[in-house]
C-alpha positions as CSV (number, residue, x, y, z in Angstrom):
1,X,68.7,172.0,208.1
2,X,68.5,175.3,206.2
3,X,68.1,176.5,202.6
4,X,66.4,173.4,201.1
5,X,63.4,173.6,198.8
6,X,60.2,172.5,200.4
7,X,59.1,170.8,197.2
8,X,62.0,169.7,194.9
9,X,62.0,170.5,191.2
10,X,60.1,167.6,189.6
11,X,58.4,166.6,192.8
12,X,54.6,166.8,193.3
13,X,52.5,167.3,196.4
14,X,48.8,166.5,197.1
15,X,46.8,169.0,199.2
16,X,43.3,168.6,200.7
17,X,41.3,170.4,203.3
18,X,38.5,173.0,204.1
19,X,38.3,176.7,203.3
20,X,36.8,179.7,204.9
21,X,34.3,181.7,202.8
22,X,31.3,183.9,203.3
23,X,29.5,181.4,200.9
24,X,29.7,178.2,202.9
25,X,32.6,176.0,203.8
26,X,34.5,174.8,200.7
27,X,36.2,171.4,200.6
28,X,39.2,171.3,198.2
29,X,41.8,168.9,196.7
30,X,44.8,170.0,194.8
31,X,48.2,169.1,193.4
32,X,51.4,171.2,193.3
33,X,54.4,170.5,191.0
34,X,57.9,171.8,191.6
35,X,59.1,173.6,188.4
36,X,62.1,175.4,190.0
37,X,63.8,175.0,193.4
38,X,61.7,178.0,194.6
39,X,58.5,177.9,192.4
40,X,55.5,175.5,192.2
41,X,52.6,175.4,189.8
42,X,49.4,173.8,191.0
43,X,45.8,173.0,190.2
44,X,42.9,172.8,192.6
45,X,39.2,171.8,192.6
46,X,36.6,172.8,195.3
47,X,33.0,172.4,196.1
48,X,30.7,174.0,198.6
49,X,27.0,174.4,199.4
50,X,25.2,176.9,201.5
51,X,21.7,178.2,202.2
52,X,20.6,181.8,201.8
53,X,17.3,183.6,202.6
54,X,16.1,185.8,199.8
55,X,12.6,187.4,199.4
56,X,11.3,185.6,202.5
57,X,12.4,182.2,201.1
58,X,15.3,179.9,201.8
59,X,17.4,178.8,198.8
60,X,20.1,176.1,198.6
61,X,23.1,176.9,196.4
62,X,26.4,175.1,195.4
63,X,29.6,176.4,193.9
64,X,32.2,174.4,192.1
65,X,35.6,175.9,191.5
66,X,38.6,174.9,189.4
67,X,41.7,177.0,189.7
68,X,45.4,177.1,189.0
69,X,48.1,178.7,191.1
70,X,51.7,179.7,191.1
71,X,53.7,180.1,194.3
72,X,57.1,181.4,195.2
73,X,58.6,179.5,198.2
74,X,60.7,181.7,200.5
75,X,62.7,179.0,202.3
76,X,66.0,179.5,200.6
77,X,66.1,183.3,200.6
78,X,65.0,183.5,204.2
79,X,67.0,180.4,205.4
80,X,63.9,178.7,206.8
81,X,64.4,175.1,208.1
82,X,63.1,172.5,205.6
83,X,60.3,171.2,207.8
84,X,58.7,174.7,207.4
85,X,57.5,176.1,204.1
86,X,56.5,179.8,203.7
87,X,55.1,180.9,200.3
88,X,53.2,183.6,198.4
89,X,51.6,183.6,195.0
90,X,48.8,184.2,192.6
91,X,45.8,182.2,191.4
92,X,43.3,182.2,188.6
93,X,40.1,180.2,188.8
94,X,36.7,179.6,187.2
95,X,33.6,179.2,189.5
96,X,30.3,177.7,188.6
97,X,27.4,179.0,190.7
98,X,24.4,176.6,190.9
99,X,21.2,178.1,192.2
100,X,17.5,177.2,191.9
101,X,15.8,178.4,188.7
102,X,13.4,180.7,190.7
103,X,16.2,182.4,192.7
104,X,16.6,186.0,191.4
105,X,19.1,187.2,194.1
106,X,22.9,187.8,193.7
107,X,25.0,185.1,192.2
108,X,28.1,185.1,190.0
109,X,29.8,182.4,187.9
110,X,32.9,183.3,186.2
111,X,36.6,184.0,186.4
112,X,38.3,184.9,189.7
113,X,41.8,186.2,190.3
114,X,43.4,186.2,193.7
115,X,46.6,186.2,195.7
116,X,47.6,184.0,198.6
117,X,50.2,183.7,201.4
118,X,50.7,180.6,203.4
119,X,52.8,178.2,205.3
120,X,53.2,174.5,206.0
121,X,54.7,172.5,208.8
122,X,56.0,169.0,207.9
123,X,55.8,166.4,210.7
124,X,57.7,164.0,208.5
125,X,59.5,164.1,205.2
126,X,56.2,163.5,203.4
127,X,53.3,164.7,205.6
128,X,52.4,168.2,206.8
129,X,49.7,170.7,207.6
130,X,48.9,173.8,205.6
131,X,47.4,177.2,206.6
132,X,46.8,179.8,203.8
133,X,45.2,183.2,203.7
134,X,44.0,184.8,200.4
135,X,41.7,187.3,198.8
136,X,39.8,187.5,195.5
137,X,39.4,183.7,195.2
138,X,37.2,180.8,196.3
139,X,38.8,180.9,199.8
140,X,38.5,184.6,200.5
141,X,39.2,184.0,204.2
142,X,41.7,181.2,203.9
143,X,42.1,177.5,204.1
144,X,43.4,174.7,206.4
145,X,44.5,171.3,205.3
146,X,47.0,168.6,204.8
147,X,49.9,168.3,202.4
148,X,51.5,165.0,201.3
149,X,54.6,164.9,199.2
150,X,54.4,162.3,196.5
């Protein structure tokens, strides 16, 4: 079946998985909401921890992220079957970097802006897997997870 929206207007979708990053492996959960047949808006939360050597000591850090995204889904214009979902978009997030008090190495809390491109494959009408690549955000390498239409 061609030219159907992967997430219908007014429908929501739960996402969860792991990300790729140079600062540990983030775990994320998120929710997307269809606002137009080809556009979704979403929110996401992530957490990760990692260790780093600095000045001959090993430090443990954690990063918490909260972000929003907007994606344009290309299914209708590219006539992609509805069990596939190809999208691209932008995101804006805030990241809280927690480090030990005596750590004086690089760290950065604050606002992050990024872009992403991704795809999903739905095994059923409700359940699928997701692969996304991005830059300038919490998942600078990408992320892999599941998607469940609600």
